[in-house]
C-alpha positions as CSV (number, residue, x, y, z in Angstrom):
1,M,86.2,121.7,95.3
2,H,83.1,119.4,96.1
3,K,81.2,122.4,95.3
4,N,82.8,123.0,92.0
5,L,82.3,119.3,91.2
6,R,78.5,119.6,91.9
7,V,78.3,122.9,89.7
8,M,80.0,120.7,86.7
9,R,77.6,117.9,87.1
10,A,74.7,120.1,87.4
11,T,75.9,121.7,84.1
12,E,76.6,118.4,82.4
13,M,73.1,117.4,83.4
14,E,71.6,120.5,81.8
15,G,73.6,119.8,78.7
16,V,72.3,116.3,78.7
17,E,68.8,117.5,79.2
18,L,68.9,120.2,76.3
19,A,70.6,117.6,73.9
20,S,67.9,115.0,74.8
21,Y,65.1,117.6,74.2
22,L,66.5,118.8,70.9
23,L,67.1,115.2,69.6
24,K,63.6,114.1,70.9
25,R,62.0,114.9,67.6
26,V,64.8,113.7,65.3
27,A,65.2,110.3,67.3
28,Y,61.4,109.9,67.1
29,S,61.5,110.7,63.4
30,W,64.2,108.2,62.6
31,F,62.6,105.6,64.9
32,V,59.3,105.7,62.9
33,M,61.3,105.6,59.6
34,W,63.2,102.6,60.9
35,E,60.2,100.8,62.1
36,E,58.1,101.5,58.8
37,P,59.3,98.6,56.8
38,R,58.5,96.2,59.5
39,E,55.3,94.2,58.8
40,E,52.3,94.7,61.2
41,G,52.0,92.1,63.8
42,S,55.7,91.0,63.5
43,P,57.3,90.7,67.1
44,P,59.2,93.7,68.4
45,A,62.6,94.3,67.3
46,R,65.4,93.0,69.7
47,W,67.1,95.7,71.8
48,N,70.6,94.8,70.3
49,K,69.2,95.2,66.7
50,F,67.7,98.6,67.5
51,T,70.7,99.8,69.4
52,N,73.0,98.9,66.5
53,A,70.7,100.8,63.9
54,F,70.5,103.6,66.3
55,M,74.4,103.9,66.8
56,D,75.0,103.6,63.1
57,H,72.7,106.3,62.2
58,F,73.6,108.8,64.9
59,L,77.3,108.1,65.7
60,P,79.8,108.9,63.2
61,S,82.1,105.8,62.0
62,E,85.2,107.9,63.1
63,T,83.9,108.2,66.6
64,K,83.1,104.7,66.8
65,A,86.7,103.9,65.6
66,A,88.2,106.3,68.0
67,R,86.3,104.6,71.0
68,A,87.3,101.0,69.6
69,A,91.0,102.5,69.6
70,E,90.5,103.9,73.1
71,F,89.1,100.5,74.3
72,E,92.0,98.8,73.0
73,S,94.4,100.8,74.9
74,L,92.5,100.9,78.0
75,K,94.5,100.5,81.1
76,H,93.7,100.5,85.0
77,G,96.4,102.8,85.5
78,S,95.5,105.2,88.3
79,M,91.8,104.4,88.3
80,N,90.3,102.1,91.0
81,V,89.0,98.8,89.7
82,W,85.3,100.2,89.8
83,E,86.4,103.2,87.7
84,Y,88.1,100.9,85.3
85,N,85.3,98.5,85.1
86,M,83.0,101.6,84.2
87,E,85.3,102.5,81.3
88,F,85.7,99.2,80.4
89,A,81.9,98.8,80.0
90,R,81.4,102.3,78.3
91,L,84.1,101.6,75.8
92,S,83.6,97.8,75.1
93,K,80.3,98.3,73.1
94,Y,82.8,99.8,70.3
95,A,84.9,96.7,70.3
96,I,82.4,94.0,70.4
97,H,84.8,92.1,67.8
98,M,87.3,91.8,70.3
99,L,84.9,90.0,73.0
100,P,83.2,87.3,71.2
101,T,82.8,85.1,74.6
102,V,82.6,85.7,78.2
103,E,86.1,84.3,78.4
104,A,87.7,87.0,76.1
105,R,86.0,89.7,78.1
106,V,87.4,88.6,81.3
107,R,90.7,87.8,79.6
108,R,90.5,91.4,78.2
109,F,89.6,92.9,81.6
110,V,92.5,91.1,83.2
111,Q,95.1,92.4,80.6
112,G,94.4,95.9,81.4
113,L,94.6,95.4,85.3
114,S,97.5,97.3,87.1
115,P,100.4,95.3,88.4
116,L,98.8,95.6,91.7
117,V,96.1,93.3,90.9
118,I,97.0,91.3,87.7
119,N,99.0,88.4,89.0
120,E,96.0,87.1,91.4
121,A,93.4,88.2,88.8
122,A,95.2,86.3,85.8
123,I,95.6,83.0,88.1
124,T,91.9,83.2,88.9
125,A,90.7,83.9,85.3
126,L,92.0,80.4,84.5
127,N,89.1,79.2,86.6
128,S,86.4,78.3,84.3
129,D,83.7,79.5,86.5
130,M,84.7,82.9,86.7
131,N,82.5,85.4,84.7
132,Y,82.9,89.0,84.2
133,G,80.9,90.2,87.4
134,N,82.8,87.8,89.5
135,M,86.1,89.0,88.1
136,V,85.4,92.7,88.9
137,A,84.3,91.6,92.3
138,F,87.5,89.8,92.9
139,A,89.8,92.3,91.5
140,Q,88.1,94.8,93.7
141,A,88.7,92.9,96.7
142,I,92.4,92.2,95.9
143,E,92.8,96.1,95.1
144,D,91.2,96.9,98.4
145,G,93.1,94.4,100.6
146,K,96.6,95.3,98.9
147,L,96.0,99.0,99.4
148,K,94.9,98.4,103.2
149,N,98.2,96.3,103.7
150,R,100.1,99.3,102.1
151,R,98.3,101.9,104.5
152,E,99.0,99.5,107.5
153,R,102.8,99.0,106.5
154,K,103.1,102.6,105.9
155,G,101.7,103.6,109.2
156,C,104.1,101.1,110.8
157,S,106.9,102.3,109.2
158,K,106.2,105.9,110.0
159,A,105.7,105.0,113.7
160,R,108.9,102.9,113.8
161,I,110.9,105.9,112.1
162,V,109.2,108.6,114.6
163,G,109.9,106.5,117.3
164,N,113.4,105.9,116.5
165,L,113.9,109.6,115.8
166,G,111.8,110.8,118.8
167,G,114.2,109.7,121.6
168,S,117.9,108.9,122.2
169,S,119.1,105.2,122.5
170,G,122.3,103.7,123.2
171,G,123.5,105.3,126.1
172,G,122.5,108.8,125.0
173,R,123.9,108.5,121.3
174,S,121.6,110.1,118.9
175,A,120.6,108.2,115.7
176,F,122.1,111.0,114.0
177,K,125.5,110.6,115.8
178,G,126.3,107.2,114.8
179,G,124.3,105.2,117.0
180,S,123.0,101.8,116.4
181,S,119.4,102.7,116.2
182,G,117.2,104.9,114.4
183,L,117.9,105.5,110.5
184,S,121.2,103.3,110.3
185,Q,119.0,100.5,111.4
186,L,116.4,101.2,108.6
187,F,119.0,101.1,105.9
188,S,121.0,98.0,107.3
């Protein structure tokens, strides 16, 4: 399985390299045309101005709209918090209008979190000092802690069941023969 994943990643990387090689001349030509009207000696363009112009030219509006819709419906779901954060960051640039402030960004991130983490994150988001990076770290820590607790409880529960089913108790009566221990205790 890991080998297949490495092969897929290598193939994806080769595809990215090929695409960037083919786009190099096109992108450079576009850049020269984009810079041409600027007066000589003027300060360099801001990064966000350049990326907006680049995206407008090379990314169809249908694609941008689809990514914005994807962002609007993004949920933590089966991803871990870090994966959700990466998807959030990838798609949020298509829905800037939804995130005018840091507070709006944090609020939208929290809204998409899974039930496992959302309560604590929502309460913490009310703290005015909570920025986006801190919220991601906080949600990750909550998720890790809760998953660890689940694993520990599951381990204890399995040990209890195995212990109760493994031997006889109550004067030789088995848990399956109406004894007072074993599975009957678990359901009472």
